[in-house]
C-alpha positions in Angstrom: 87.6 82.8 68.5 85.9 86.0 70.2 88.2 88.5 72.1 89.5 87.1 75.4 88.6 90.5 77.1 86.8 91.0 80.6 83.1 92.5 80.0 82.4 95.9 81.0 79.3 97.9 82.4 77.1 99.7 80.0 78.1 102.8 81.4 81.8 102.2 80.9 80.9 100.5 77.5 79.2 103.8 76.5 82.1 105.8 77.4 84.5 103.7 75.5 82.1 104.3 72.6 81.5 107.7 72.7 85.1 108.7 73.9 87.5 106.5 72.6 85.7 105.4 69.4 85.2 101.9 70.4 82.8 99.6 68.1 82.3 96.5 70.2 81.4 94.7 66.9 85.1 95.9 65.4 87.0 94.8 68.5 88.1 91.3 67.2 89.1 92.8 64.0 91.2 95.7 65.4 92.7 93.5 67.7 93.5 91.0 64.6 95.2 94.1 62.5 97.4 94.9 65.5 98.6 91.2 66.0 99.2 91.2 62.1 101.3 94.6 62.2 103.1 92.9 65.2 104.1 89.8 63.3 105.6 91.9 60.5 107.7 93.8 63.2 111.2 91.8 63.4 112.3 94.1 66.0 109.5 93.8 68.5 108.3 91.1 70.8 105.6 92.3 73.1 102.9 90.5 74.8 99.7 89.7 72.7 97.0 88.9 74.7 93.6 90.5 74.2 93.4 92.1 77.6 96.9 93.8 77.2 96.5 95.1 73.5 92.9 96.5 74.2 94.3 98.7 76.5 96.4 100.1 74.2 93.8 100.5 71.5 91.7 102.2 74.1 94.6 104.6 75.2 94.9 105.7 71.5 90.9 106.0 70.8 91.3 103.1 68.3 93.8 105.1 66.2 95.8 101.8 65.1 98.6 104.0 63.8 98.9 106.0 67.2 98.5 102.1 69.0 101.2 100.7 66.9 103.7 103.7 68.0 102.7 103.6 71.4 103.1 99.9 71.7 106.6 100.1 70.0 107.6 103.1 72.4 106.5 101.0 75.4 108.5 98.2 74.6 111.7 100.2 73.2 111.9 102.3 76.6 111.4 99.1 78.9 114.3 97.3 76.9 116.5 100.4 77.0 115.6 101.2 80.6 114.7 98.2 82.6 115.7 99.7 86.0 113.0 102.0 85.5 110.3 100.6 83.5 110.9 96.5 82.7 110.3 95.0 86.5 110.8 91.6 86.4 111.2 90.5 90.1 108.2 91.8 92.6 110.0 89.9 95.4 113.0 92.4 95.6 113.2 93.2 99.1 114.0 96.8 98.4 111.1 97.2 96.1 108.7 95.5 98.6 110.0 97.7 101.7 108.8 100.6 99.5 105.6 99.2 98.4 104.8 98.4 102.5 105.4 102.4 103.1 102.5 103.3 100.7 104.1 106.0 98.8 101.4 105.3 95.9 98.1 104.2 96.6 95.1 103.7 94.0 91.9 104.6 96.0 88.8 102.1 96.1 86.0 104.7 95.2 86.0 106.4 92.0 85.1 110.3 91.2 82.6 110.6 88.7 84.0 107.4 87.2 87.8 108.2 87.2 90.3 106.3 89.3 92.2 108.4 92.4 95.8 108.0 93.1 97.9 109.5 95.6 101.7 109.5 95.4 103.3 110.4 98.9 107.0 111.1 98.5 107.5 112.1 102.2 106.7 108.6 103.3 110.0 107.3 102.1 113.1 108.3 103.2 115.4 110.1 100.8 118.8 109.0 102.1 117.5 105.3 101.9 115.7 104.9 98.9 116.3 106.8 95.5 113.7 108.2 93.5 113.8 105.5 90.7 113.4 102.7 93.0 110.1 104.5 94.2 109.1 104.8 90.9 109.7 101.1 90.3 106.7 100.7 92.6 104.7 102.9 90.4 105.7 101.0 87.8 104.5 97.9 88.6 101.4 99.3 89.9 100.8 101.0 86.7 100.9 98.1 84.8 98.8 95.8 87.0 96.1 98.6 86.7 96.9 98.5 82.7 95.8 94.9 82.8 93.0 94.8 85.3 91.4 98.7 85.7 89.0 99.2 83.3 88.1 102.3 84.9 91.7 103.7 84.9 91.9 102.7 81.0 88.6 103.9 80.0 87.7 106.8 82.2 91.1 107.9 83.3 93.3 108.5 86.5 93.5 111.7 88.4 96.9 111.8 90.6 97.4 113.6 93.8 100.9 114.3 94.4 101.0 114.9 98.5 104.6 116.5 98.9 103.8 116.3 102.9 107.0 115.3 104.7 109.1 115.3 101.4 112.5 116.9 101.7 114.8 119.3 99.4 116.9 115.8 99.2 113.5 114.1 97.7 113.6 117.2 95.2 117.5 117.1 94.3 116.8 113.6 93.2 114.6 114.5 90.1 117.3 115.2 87.4 116.8 116.6 84.2 117.5 113.0 82.4 115.1 110.9 84.8 112.5 113.5 84.1 112.8 113.1 80.6 112.6 109.4 80.5 109.5 109.3 83.2 107.8 112.3 81.0 108.5 110.3 77.8 107.0 107.0 79.2 103.9 108.2 80.5 103.1 110.6 77.7 104.5 108.5 74.7 104.5 104.9 76.1 101.7 104.4 78.4 98.3 103.8 77.7 96.7 105.3 80.5 94.6 108.8 80.3 95.9 111.1 83.1 92.7 113.5 83.5 94.7 115.8 86.3 97.6 116.1 88.3 97.2 117.8 91.8 100.1 118.8 93.8 99.5 119.4 97.5 101.3 120.6 100.6 104.4 121.7 98.3 107.5 122.1 99.5 111.0 124.5 99.1 112.8 123.1 95.8 109.1 122.2 94.5 109.3 125.2 92.0 112.5 124.4 90.7 111.5 120.9 89.8 108.0 121.7 88.7 109.7 124.1 86.2 111.8 121.4 85.0 109.0 119.0 84.5 106.5 121.3 82.9 107.8 122.0 79.5 108.6 118.6 78.8 105.0 117.9 78.9 102.6 118.4 76.0 100.4 121.4 76.0 97.4 119.4 76.9 99.1 117.8 80.2 100.5 120.9 81.1 96.7 122.4 81.2 95.9 119.4 83.7 98.5 120.5 86.4 97.2 122.2 89.5 99.6 123.4 92.4 97.7 123.8 95.6 99.8 125.2 98.7 97.3 123.7 101.3 94.7 120.7 101.1 92.0 123.2 101.3 92.2 124.2 97.7 92.4 120.5 96.4 89.2 119.7 97.9 87.2 122.1 95.8 88.1 120.2 92.8 88.4 116.6 94.5 85.8 116.9 97.5 87.3 115.6 100.8 84.7 112.3 101.1 87.1 111.0 98.3 90.0 111.3 100.2 91.3 108.5 102.5 90.2 108.1 106.1 93.4 109.4 107.1 93.1 112.5 105.2 89.6 113.0 106.8 87.5 111.3 104.0 85.8 108.1 103.1 87.8 106.5 100.3 89.3 103.5 102.4 92.1 103.6 104.8 95.7 103.5 103.2 96.8 100.5 105.7 94.1 98.5 104.0 94.7 99.3 100.8 98.8 98.9 100.9 98.0 95.5 102.4 95.4 94.7 99.7 98.3 95.5 96.9 100.8 93.7 99.0 99.0 90.4 98.2 98.3 91.8 94.4 102.2 91.9 94.4 102.2 88.4 95.2 99.4 87.3 92.9 101.4 89.0 89.6 104.7 87.5 90.8 104.6 85.0 87.6 103.2 87.9 85.4 106.4 90.0 86.2 109.0 87.4 85.6 107.2 86.6 82.2 108.5 90.7 81.3 112.0 89.3 80.8 110.6 87.6 77.5 109.3 90.8 75.9 111.0 93.6 74.3 112.6 95.2 71.4 115.8 94.3 69.7 117.2 97.5 68.1 119.8 95.4 65.6 116.6 94.2 64.1 114.6 97.5 63.9 113.7 98.1 60.0 115.0 101.9 59.1 117.5 104.2 61.1 118.5 103.0 64.9 117.0 105.5 67.7 119.5 107.8 69.1 118.5 107.8 72.5 121.7 109.7 73.6 120.1 112.9 71.5 116.8 112.1 73.0 117.6 111.5 76.7 120.9 113.1 76.9 120.8 115.8 79.5 121.8 118.5 77.1 119.6 120.0 74.8 115.9 119.9 74.4 113.7 117.1 74.7 112.7 115.7 71.4 109.8 113.4 70.5 111.0 109.6 70.1 110.2 108.8 66.9 109.5 105.4 65.9 107.0 103.9 63.0 
């Protein structure tokens, strides 16, 4: 049976071939190799549908070893920290309340084939919602993008963190422990391709958080961070027309995008319920157990999560 994956445009296929080492004739064999490996892992119970697995192959440039490690980390971290990474109920009232305020939006029009996202922390009151709760909304959206956004997977994502309206309270919620978990998940578990992160309208307290996060990131990702005090310097890298109407651009209206994603959350209701079935069982992991406290304890330096 041929792989059950969405066809992609000739242009996207050329990018996948040239940049990610994808060989269309070999996809079936590569997926088979990953599934065979999964069958041999007593501790690992992941989704195994082709569209899900190909996101990991593409995110790891078809290195089977890196794909295995990433898939294992993805489920290891989701099982250990479900409140952050393994959302099973998209009808949770708080989750939907936050989503409808639109702190995170993916924009419809691409910039040179790359997906654009905006994170607006300031629209969510810090006294009412924790940063962890806001991140749950981001987690749901990333997971949906993982399944359906071929541009984000193959060409990557540029994220704009707009701190307009954010307060010191927002900044103080970002503890070193939370920062480590989020950095580890986004760099080592998620097969997305972050091309750049732009911080704009920065506020007092931002430097402290930024300087805490930055050393936890790989050198490669550190080189993709850009800080702008005002929107003017951002538009030199992301032209104004690629921002939403509310920013003076032409890339969709925030209200419409938020409403569209509200419907998407509903459409994926059963998919997220199914998340409860998947994960890792550390008691069954071959070899030595993972010492989460030494990796994610707030003391000491951050060490790479090491799984085979």
